[in-house]
Biotite code that builds the C-alpha atoms (Angstrom):
import biotite.structure as struc

atoms = struc.array([
    struc.Atom([-3.572, 49.573, -21.934], chain_id="A", res_id=1, res_name="MET", atom_name="CA", element="C"),
    struc.Atom([0.294, 51.117, -20.833], chain_id="A", res_id=2, res_name="GLY", atom_name="CA", element="C"),
    struc.Atom([-1.554, 51.032, -16.969], chain_id="A", res_id=3, res_name="ILE", atom_name="CA", element="C"),
    struc.Atom([-2.520, 47.690, -17.363], chain_id="A", res_id=4, res_name="ARG", atom_name="CA", element="C"),
    struc.Atom([0.985, 46.542, -18.352], chain_id="A", res_id=5, res_name="LEU", atom_name="CA", element="C"),
    struc.Atom([2.671, 48.524, -15.535], chain_id="A", res_id=6, res_name="CYS", atom_name="CA", element="C"),
    struc.Atom([0.173, 47.047, -12.846], chain_id="A", res_id=7, res_name="VAL", atom_name="CA", element="C"),
    struc.Atom([0.602, 43.207, -14.143], chain_id="A", res_id=8, res_name="SER", atom_name="CA", element="C"),
    struc.Atom([4.593, 43.837, -14.311], chain_id="A", res_id=9, res_name="LEU", atom_name="CA", element="C"),
    struc.Atom([4.416, 45.576, -10.761], chain_id="A", res_id=10, res_name="CYS", atom_name="CA", element="C"),
    struc.Atom([2.225, 42.597, -8.969], chain_id="A", res_id=11, res_name="LEU", atom_name="CA", element="C"),
    struc.Atom([4.969, 40.013, -10.648], chain_id="A", res_id=12, res_name="ALA", atom_name="CA", element="C"),
    struc.Atom([7.472, 41.629, -9.786], chain_id="A", res_id=13, res_name="PHE", atom_name="CA", element="C"),
    struc.Atom([5.585, 42.073, -5.657], chain_id="A", res_id=14, res_name="ALA", atom_name="CA", element="C"),
    struc.Atom([5.364, 38.358, -6.008], chain_id="A", res_id=15, res_name="ALA", atom_name="CA", element="C"),
    struc.Atom([8.737, 37.616, -6.642], chain_id="A", res_id=16, res_name="PHE", atom_name="CA", element="C"),
    struc.Atom([10.003, 39.315, -4.140], chain_id="A", res_id=17, res_name="GLY", atom_name="CA", element="C"),
    struc.Atom([7.721, 38.461, -1.659], chain_id="A", res_id=18, res_name="ALA", atom_name="CA", element="C"),
    struc.Atom([9.941, 34.524, -2.916], chain_id="A", res_id=19, res_name="PHE", atom_name="CA", element="C"),
    struc.Atom([13.601, 35.873, -2.759], chain_id="A", res_id=20, res_name="LEU", atom_name="CA", element="C"),
    struc.Atom([12.131, 37.190, 1.218], chain_id="A", res_id=21, res_name="SER", atom_name="CA", element="C"),
    struc.Atom([10.808, 34.391, 2.355], chain_id="A", res_id=22, res_name="ALA", atom_name="CA", element="C"),
    struc.Atom([13.500, 31.622, 0.413], chain_id="A", res_id=23, res_name="SER", atom_name="CA", element="C"),
    struc.Atom([16.133, 30.812, 2.614], chain_id="A", res_id=24, res_name="PRO", atom_name="CA", element="C"),
    struc.Atom([19.217, 32.162, 1.783], chain_id="A", res_id=25, res_name="GLY", atom_name="CA", element="C"),
    struc.Atom([22.444, 31.045, 1.334], chain_id="A", res_id=26, res_name="PRO", atom_name="CA", element="C"),
    struc.Atom([23.377, 31.689, 5.203], chain_id="A", res_id=27, res_name="GLY", atom_name="CA", element="C"),
    struc.Atom([21.063, 29.935, 5.614], chain_id="A", res_id=28, res_name="ALA", atom_name="CA", element="C"),
    struc.Atom([20.512, 26.476, 8.342], chain_id="A", res_id=29, res_name="SER", atom_name="CA", element="C"),
    struc.Atom([20.357, 22.918, 6.915], chain_id="A", res_id=30, res_name="ALA", atom_name="CA", element="C"),
    struc.Atom([18.320, 22.056, 10.156], chain_id="A", res_id=31, res_name="GLN", atom_name="CA", element="C"),
    struc.Atom([15.353, 24.701, 9.448], chain_id="A", res_id=32, res_name="ALA", atom_name="CA", element="C"),
    struc.Atom([15.450, 23.965, 5.530], chain_id="A", res_id=33, res_name="THR", atom_name="CA", element="C"),
    struc.Atom([14.892, 20.001, 6.338], chain_id="A", res_id=34, res_name="ALA", atom_name="CA", element="C"),
    struc.Atom([12.914, 21.020, 9.333], chain_id="A", res_id=35, res_name="LYS", atom_name="CA", element="C"),
    struc.Atom([9.937, 22.503, 6.707], chain_id="A", res_id=36, res_name="SER", atom_name="CA", element="C"),
    struc.Atom([10.080, 19.757, 4.169], chain_id="A", res_id=37, res_name="THR", atom_name="CA", element="C"),
    struc.Atom([10.278, 17.337, 7.548], chain_id="A", res_id=38, res_name="SER", atom_name="CA", element="C"),
    struc.Atom([6.393, 18.978, 8.046], chain_id="A", res_id=39, res_name="THR", atom_name="CA", element="C"),
    struc.Atom([4.955, 17.949, 4.358], chain_id="A", res_id=40, res_name="GLN", atom_name="CA", element="C"),
    struc.Atom([3.902, 14.346, 4.429], chain_id="A", res_id=41, res_name="ARG", atom_name="CA", element="C"),
    struc.Atom([4.224, 12.980, 1.686], chain_id="A", res_id=42, res_name="MET", atom_name="CA", element="C"),
    struc.Atom([2.185, 9.253, 2.936], chain_id="A", res_id=43, res_name="GLY", atom_name="CA", element="C"),
    struc.Atom([2.694, 7.145, 6.304], chain_id="A", res_id=44, res_name="SER", atom_name="CA", element="C"),
    struc.Atom([6.173, 6.674, 6.227], chain_id="A", res_id=45, res_name="GLY", atom_name="CA", element="C"),
    struc.Atom([5.908, 2.619, 6.731], chain_id="A", res_id=46, res_name="LEU", atom_name="CA", element="C"),
    struc.Atom([8.771, 1.089, 4.242], chain_id="A", res_id=47, res_name="PRO", atom_name="CA", element="C"),
    struc.Atom([7.617, 0.541, 0.976], chain_id="A", res_id=48, res_name="ILE", atom_name="CA", element="C"),
    struc.Atom([6.617, -1.989, -0.308], chain_id="A", res_id=49, res_name="PRO", atom_name="CA", element="C"),
    struc.Atom([4.709, -3.726, 1.769], chain_id="A", res_id=50, res_name="ARG", atom_name="CA", element="C"),
    struc.Atom([1.409, -5.856, 2.798], chain_id="A", res_id=51, res_name="PHE", atom_name="CA", element="C"),
    struc.Atom([-2.439, -5.054, 3.730], chain_id="A", res_id=52, res_name="ALA", atom_name="CA", element="C"),
    struc.Atom([-6.079, -5.669, 2.594], chain_id="A", res_id=53, res_name="SER", atom_name="CA", element="C"),
    struc.Atom([-9.207, -4.674, 1.070], chain_id="A", res_id=54, res_name="LEU", atom_name="CA", element="C"),
    struc.Atom([-11.455, -3.457, 4.162], chain_id="A", res_id=55, res_name="ARG", atom_name="CA", element="C"),
    struc.Atom([-14.509, -3.193, 2.425], chain_id="A", res_id=56, res_name="SER", atom_name="CA", element="C"),
    struc.Atom([-16.113, -5.727, -0.539], chain_id="A", res_id=57, res_name="ASP", atom_name="CA", element="C"),
    struc.Atom([-15.824, -2.671, -3.332], chain_id="A", res_id=58, res_name="GLU", atom_name="CA", element="C"),
    struc.Atom([-12.920, -0.551, -3.653], chain_id="A", res_id=59, res_name="VAL", atom_name="CA", element="C"),
    struc.Atom([-12.377, 1.450, -6.643], chain_id="A", res_id=60, res_name="ASN", atom_name="CA", element="C"),
    struc.Atom([-8.734, 1.110, -8.458], chain_id="A", res_id=61, res_name="VAL", atom_name="CA", element="C"),
    struc.Atom([-7.775, 4.566, -9.789], chain_id="A", res_id=62, res_name="ARG", atom_name="CA", element="C"),
    struc.Atom([-5.802, 5.974, -12.411], chain_id="A", res_id=63, res_name="THR", atom_name="CA", element="C"),
    struc.Atom([-3.906, 7.907, -10.429], chain_id="A", res_id=64, res_name="GLY", atom_name="CA", element="C"),
    struc.Atom([-4.092, 9.221, -6.320], chain_id="A", res_id=65, res_name="PRO", atom_name="CA", element="C"),
    struc.Atom([-7.249, 11.661, -6.418], chain_id="A", res_id=66, res_name="ASN", atom_name="CA", element="C"),
    struc.Atom([-10.985, 11.102, -7.317], chain_id="A", res_id=67, res_name="THR", atom_name="CA", element="C"),
    struc.Atom([-10.237, 13.740, -10.387], chain_id="A", res_id=68, res_name="ARG", atom_name="CA", element="C"),
    struc.Atom([-8.201, 10.666, -11.847], chain_id="A", res_id=69, res_name="TYR", atom_name="CA", element="C"),
    struc.Atom([-11.062, 7.876, -13.514], chain_id="A", res_id=70, res_name="PRO", atom_name="CA", element="C"),
    struc.Atom([-11.879, 4.302, -12.081], chain_id="A", res_id=71, res_name="ILE", atom_name="CA", element="C"),
    struc.Atom([-9.891, 2.268, -13.486], chain_id="A", res_id=72, res_name="ASP", atom_name="CA", element="C"),
    struc.Atom([-11.796, -0.756, -12.487], chain_id="A", res_id=73, res_name="TRP", atom_name="CA", element="C"),
    struc.Atom([-13.500, -2.369, -8.711], chain_id="A", res_id=74, res_name="VAL", atom_name="CA", element="C"),
    struc.Atom([-12.436, -4.596, -6.390], chain_id="A", res_id=75, res_name="PHE", atom_name="CA", element="C"),
    struc.Atom([-15.064, -6.621, -5.674], chain_id="A", res_id=76, res_name="LYS", atom_name="CA", element="C"),
    struc.Atom([-13.291, -9.328, -2.468], chain_id="A", res_id=77, res_name="ARG", atom_name="CA", element="C"),
    struc.Atom([-13.006, -8.112, 1.223], chain_id="A", res_id=78, res_name="LYS", atom_name="CA", element="C"),
    struc.Atom([-9.845, -8.879, 2.692], chain_id="A", res_id=79, res_name="ALA", atom_name="CA", element="C"),
    struc.Atom([-7.656, -9.527, -0.324], chain_id="A", res_id=80, res_name="MET", atom_name="CA", element="C"),
    struc.Atom([-4.193, -9.201, 0.008], chain_id="A", res_id=81, res_name="PRO", atom_name="CA", element="C"),
    struc.Atom([-2.772, -6.243, -2.057], chain_id="A", res_id=82, res_name="VAL", atom_name="CA", element="C"),
    struc.Atom([1.247, -5.104, -1.739], chain_id="A", res_id=83, res_name="GLU", atom_name="CA", element="C"),
    struc.Atom([1.173, -0.931, -1.175], chain_id="A", res_id=84, res_name="ILE", atom_name="CA", element="C"),
    struc.Atom([3.969, -0.158, -3.906], chain_id="A", res_id=85, res_name="VAL", atom_name="CA", element="C"),
    struc.Atom([3.775, 3.487, -3.364], chain_id="A", res_id=86, res_name="ALA", atom_name="CA", element="C"),
    struc.Atom([2.323, 6.571, -1.427], chain_id="A", res_id=87, res_name="GLU", atom_name="CA", element="C"),
    struc.Atom([1.064, 9.819, -2.591], chain_id="A", res_id=88, res_name="TYR", atom_name="CA", element="C"),
    struc.Atom([-0.111, 11.835, 0.609], chain_id="A", res_id=89, res_name="GLU", atom_name="CA", element="C"),
    struc.Atom([-3.511, 9.465, 1.866], chain_id="A", res_id=90, res_name="ASN", atom_name="CA", element="C"),
    struc.Atom([-3.455, 7.445, -1.193], chain_id="A", res_id=91, res_name="TRP", atom_name="CA", element="C"),
    struc.Atom([-1.644, 4.015, -1.798], chain_id="A", res_id=92, res_name="ARG", atom_name="CA", element="C"),
    struc.Atom([-0.178, 3.093, -5.164], chain_id="A", res_id=93, res_name="LYS", atom_name="CA", element="C"),
    struc.Atom([-1.141, -1.213, -4.897], chain_id="A", res_id=94, res_name="ILE", atom_name="CA", element="C"),
    struc.Atom([-0.447, -4.341, -6.829], chain_id="A", res_id=95, res_name="ARG", atom_name="CA", element="C"),
    struc.Atom([-2.917, -7.597, -6.630], chain_id="A", res_id=96, res_name="ASP", atom_name="CA", element="C"),
    struc.Atom([-1.439, -10.999, -7.080], chain_id="A", res_id=97, res_name="TRP", atom_name="CA", element="C"),
    struc.Atom([-2.005, -11.120, -10.722], chain_id="A", res_id=98, res_name="GLN", atom_name="CA", element="C"),
    struc.Atom([0.196, -7.296, -10.837], chain_id="A", res_id=99, res_name="GLY", atom_name="CA", element="C"),
    struc.Atom([-2.624, -5.099, -11.932], chain_id="A", res_id=100, res_name="ALA", atom_name="CA", element="C"),
    struc.Atom([-1.858, -2.161, -10.104], chain_id="A", res_id=101, res_name="SER", atom_name="CA", element="C"),
    struc.Atom([-3.672, 1.602, -9.592], chain_id="A", res_id=102, res_name="GLY", atom_name="CA", element="C"),
    struc.Atom([-4.369, 3.519, -6.527], chain_id="A", res_id=103, res_name="TRP", atom_name="CA", element="C"),
    struc.Atom([-6.951, 3.528, -3.548], chain_id="A", res_id=104, res_name="VAL", atom_name="CA", element="C"),
    struc.Atom([-7.288, 5.308, -0.900], chain_id="A", res_id=105, res_name="HIS", atom_name="CA", element="C"),
    struc.Atom([-5.764, 4.498, 2.263], chain_id="A", res_id=106, res_name="GLN", atom_name="CA", element="C"),
    struc.Atom([-9.435, 4.816, 4.186], chain_id="A", res_id=107, res_name="SER", atom_name="CA", element="C"),
    struc.Atom([-10.070, 1.342, 2.041], chain_id="A", res_id=108, res_name="LEU", atom_name="CA", element="C"),
    struc.Atom([-7.439, -0.378, 3.246], chain_id="A", res_id=109, res_name="LEU", atom_name="CA", element="C"),
    struc.Atom([-6.873, -2.143, 6.799], chain_id="A", res_id=110, res_name="SER", atom_name="CA", element="C"),
    struc.Atom([-3.623, -3.893, 7.767], chain_id="A", res_id=111, res_name="GLY", atom_name="CA", element="C"),
    struc.Atom([-5.124, -7.250, 8.540], chain_id="A", res_id=112, res_name="LYS", atom_name="CA", element="C"),
    struc.Atom([-2.637, -9.356, 6.457], chain_id="A", res_id=113, res_name="ARG", atom_name="CA", element="C"),
    struc.Atom([-4.170, -12.073, 4.582], chain_id="A", res_id=114, res_name="SER", atom_name="CA", element="C"),
    struc.Atom([-3.093, -14.043, 1.843], chain_id="A", res_id=115, res_name="PHE", atom_name="CA", element="C"),
    struc.Atom([-4.727, -15.763, -1.407], chain_id="A", res_id=116, res_name="ILE", atom_name="CA", element="C"),
    struc.Atom([-3.581, -19.409, -2.894], chain_id="A", res_id=117, res_name="VAL", atom_name="CA", element="C"),
    struc.Atom([-2.301, -18.393, -6.455], chain_id="A", res_id=118, res_name="PRO", atom_name="CA", element="C"),
    struc.Atom([-2.341, -20.678, -9.344], chain_id="A", res_id=119, res_name="ALA", atom_name="CA", element="C"),
    struc.Atom([-2.405, -24.419, -7.568], chain_id="A", res_id=120, res_name="LYS", atom_name="CA", element="C"),
    struc.Atom([-4.319, -26.315, -4.615], chain_id="A", res_id=121, res_name="ALA", atom_name="CA", element="C"),
    struc.Atom([-2.125, -25.617, -1.735], chain_id="A", res_id=122, res_name="ALA", atom_name="CA", element="C"),
    struc.Atom([-2.095, -28.120, 1.083], chain_id="A", res_id=123, res_name="SER", atom_name="CA", element="C"),
    struc.Atom([-3.126, -26.591, 4.616], chain_id="A", res_id=124, res_name="LEU", atom_name="CA", element="C"),
    struc.Atom([-1.764, -29.011, 7.425], chain_id="A", res_id=125, res_name="HIS", atom_name="CA", element="C"),
    struc.Atom([-1.635, -29.712, 10.890], chain_id="A", res_id=126, res_name="LYS", atom_name="CA", element="C"),
    struc.Atom([1.658, -28.776, 12.294], chain_id="A", res_id=127, res_name="THR", atom_name="CA", element="C"),
    struc.Atom([4.403, -26.777, 10.245], chain_id="A", res_id=128, res_name="PRO", atom_name="CA", element="C"),
    struc.Atom([5.928, -29.818, 9.009], chain_id="A", res_id=129, res_name="ALA", atom_name="CA", element="C"),
    struc.Atom([5.185, -30.583, 4.819], chain_id="A", res_id=130, res_name="ALA", atom_name="CA", element="C"),
    struc.Atom([5.187, -34.552, 5.999], chain_id="A", res_id=131, res_name="SER", atom_name="CA", element="C"),
    struc.Atom([2.723, -32.859, 8.814], chain_id="A", res_id=132, res_name="ALA", atom_name="CA", element="C"),
    struc.Atom([-1.156, -34.415, 8.643], chain_id="A", res_id=133, res_name="GLU", atom_name="CA", element="C"),
    struc.Atom([-3.207, -32.453, 5.472], chain_id="A", res_id=134, res_name="VAL", atom_name="CA", element="C"),
    struc.Atom([-5.913, -31.218, 6.887], chain_id="A", res_id=135, res_name="VAL", atom_name="CA", element="C"),
    struc.Atom([-7.050, -29.592, 4.096], chain_id="A", res_id=136, res_name="ALA", atom_name="CA", element="C"),
    struc.Atom([-6.480, -28.582, 0.636], chain_id="A", res_id=137, res_name="LYS", atom_name="CA", element="C"),
    struc.Atom([-6.600, -24.925, -0.404], chain_id="A", res_id=138, res_name="LEU", atom_name="CA", element="C"),
    struc.Atom([-8.171, -24.175, -3.945], chain_id="A", res_id=139, res_name="GLU", atom_name="CA", element="C"),
    struc.Atom([-6.452, -21.289, -6.261], chain_id="A", res_id=140, res_name="PRO", atom_name="CA", element="C"),
    struc.Atom([-7.867, -17.741, -5.577], chain_id="A", res_id=141, res_name="GLU", atom_name="CA", element="C"),
    struc.Atom([-8.872, -19.234, -1.675], chain_id="A", res_id=142, res_name="VAL", atom_name="CA", element="C"),
    struc.Atom([-7.817, -16.234, 0.828], chain_id="A", res_id=143, res_name="VAL", atom_name="CA", element="C"),
    struc.Atom([-7.770, -16.169, 4.450], chain_id="A", res_id=144, res_name="GLY", atom_name="CA", element="C"),
    struc.Atom([-6.136, -14.363, 7.423], chain_id="A", res_id=145, res_name="GLU", atom_name="CA", element="C"),
    struc.Atom([-2.571, -14.629, 8.220], chain_id="A", res_id=146, res_name="ILE", atom_name="CA", element="C"),
    struc.Atom([-1.863, -15.796, 12.038], chain_id="A", res_id=147, res_name="ARG", atom_name="CA", element="C"),
    struc.Atom([1.305, -15.605, 12.671], chain_id="A", res_id=148, res_name="SER", atom_name="CA", element="C"),
    struc.Atom([5.200, -16.782, 10.429], chain_id="A", res_id=149, res_name="CYS", atom_name="CA", element="C"),
    struc.Atom([7.971, -18.637, 11.365], chain_id="A", res_id=150, res_name="VAL", atom_name="CA", element="C"),
    struc.Atom([10.362, -20.268, 9.490], chain_id="A", res_id=151, res_name="GLY", atom_name="CA", element="C"),
    struc.Atom([9.119, -21.831, 6.084], chain_id="A", res_id=152, res_name="ASP", atom_name="CA", element="C"),
    struc.Atom([5.706, -21.684, 7.770], chain_id="A", res_id=153, res_name="TRP", atom_name="CA", element="C"),
    struc.Atom([2.876, -19.739, 8.034], chain_id="A", res_id=154, res_name="CYS", atom_name="CA", element="C"),
    struc.Atom([-0.222, -20.127, 10.517], chain_id="A", res_id=155, res_name="ARG", atom_name="CA", element="C"),
    struc.Atom([-3.350, -18.929, 8.888], chain_id="A", res_id=156, res_name="VAL", atom_name="CA", element="C"),
    struc.Atom([-7.190, -18.704, 8.942], chain_id="A", res_id=157, res_name="LYS", atom_name="CA", element="C"),
    struc.Atom([-9.581, -19.819, 6.062], chain_id="A", res_id=158, res_name="VAL", atom_name="CA", element="C"),
    struc.Atom([-13.448, -19.599, 6.973], chain_id="A", res_id=159, res_name="PRO", atom_name="CA", element="C"),
    struc.Atom([-13.842, -22.688, 7.750], chain_id="A", res_id=160, res_name="THR", atom_name="CA", element="C"),
    struc.Atom([-10.529, -24.226, 9.128], chain_id="A", res_id=161, res_name="THR", atom_name="CA", element="C"),
    struc.Atom([-6.706, -23.194, 10.070], chain_id="A", res_id=162, res_name="SER", atom_name="CA", element="C"),
    struc.Atom([-3.845, -25.098, 9.831], chain_id="A", res_id=163, res_name="GLY", atom_name="CA", element="C"),
    struc.Atom([-0.282, -24.478, 8.431], chain_id="A", res_id=164, res_name="TRP", atom_name="CA", element="C"),
    struc.Atom([0.846, -23.282, 5.048], chain_id="A", res_id=165, res_name="ILE", atom_name="CA", element="C"),
    struc.Atom([3.715, -23.015, 3.731], chain_id="A", res_id=166, res_name="GLU", atom_name="CA", element="C"),
    struc.Atom([4.737, -19.996, 2.356], chain_id="A", res_id=167, res_name="ARG", atom_name="CA", element="C"),
    struc.Atom([5.612, -20.411, -1.383], chain_id="A", res_id=168, res_name="THR", atom_name="CA", element="C"),
    struc.Atom([2.048, -21.383, -1.498], chain_id="A", res_id=169, res_name="SER", atom_name="CA", element="C"),
    struc.Atom([0.421, -18.112, -0.648], chain_id="A", res_id=170, res_name="MET", atom_name="CA", element="C"),
    struc.Atom([0.758, -14.995, -2.220], chain_id="A", res_id=171, res_name="TRP", atom_name="CA", element="C"),
    struc.Atom([0.792, -11.706, 0.923], chain_id="A", res_id=172, res_name="GLY", atom_name="CA", element="C"),
    struc.Atom([4.128, -12.546, 2.685], chain_id="A", res_id=173, res_name="VAL", atom_name="CA", element="C"),
    struc.Atom([7.433, -11.635, 1.628], chain_id="A", res_id=174, res_name="TYR", atom_name="CA", element="C"),
    struc.Atom([9.841, -14.472, 1.929], chain_id="A", res_id=175, res_name="LYS", atom_name="CA", element="C"),
    struc.Atom([11.599, -14.529, 5.208], chain_id="A", res_id=176, res_name="SER", atom_name="CA", element="C"),
    struc.Atom([9.452, -11.653, 6.818], chain_id="A", res_id=177, res_name="GLU", atom_name="CA", element="C"),
    struc.Atom([8.115, -12.744, 10.314], chain_id="A", res_id=178, res_name="PRO", atom_name="CA", element="C"),
    struc.Atom([4.934, -11.924, 11.015], chain_id="A", res_id=179, res_name="ILE", atom_name="CA", element="C"),
    struc.Atom([3.642, -12.570, 15.258], chain_id="A", res_id=180, res_name="ASN", atom_name="CA", element="C"),
])
């Protein structure tokens, strides 16, 4: 019993000594410390929050950033816009247009910009003006592609047509965000 205790204590002290010799001391340069931490990627480095869209017709949303976490629900709609609100390694915490959030693997997201009409029907105009001809009425939960945004208007494409919609009539773009 005494030998086992000595071996355990000796191994513990050896590990602690190795840790101390590998750690930067009081005289270590801040540059060396910054360099070692900058190589540890915690995400993409892109701005948070930001919008993305679902790449697949079936996307598992988990309670945490790993496959070990349980699936909370499954998205069943490709191109649905989501807002990325946090990152951890290759995982993104997303929020949908109804406010539900969870974690998805980054490979299930696309940088293509899309939108959804949230609560009430929205008018799709021929040109970016409220007085312009209405080319379609978009019902709630219609999803489409954002082509560009200028001022209060975005040029969008839905399966049957394209036109201009007011930013306030859709979810998937920030108030003053330019999209080219």
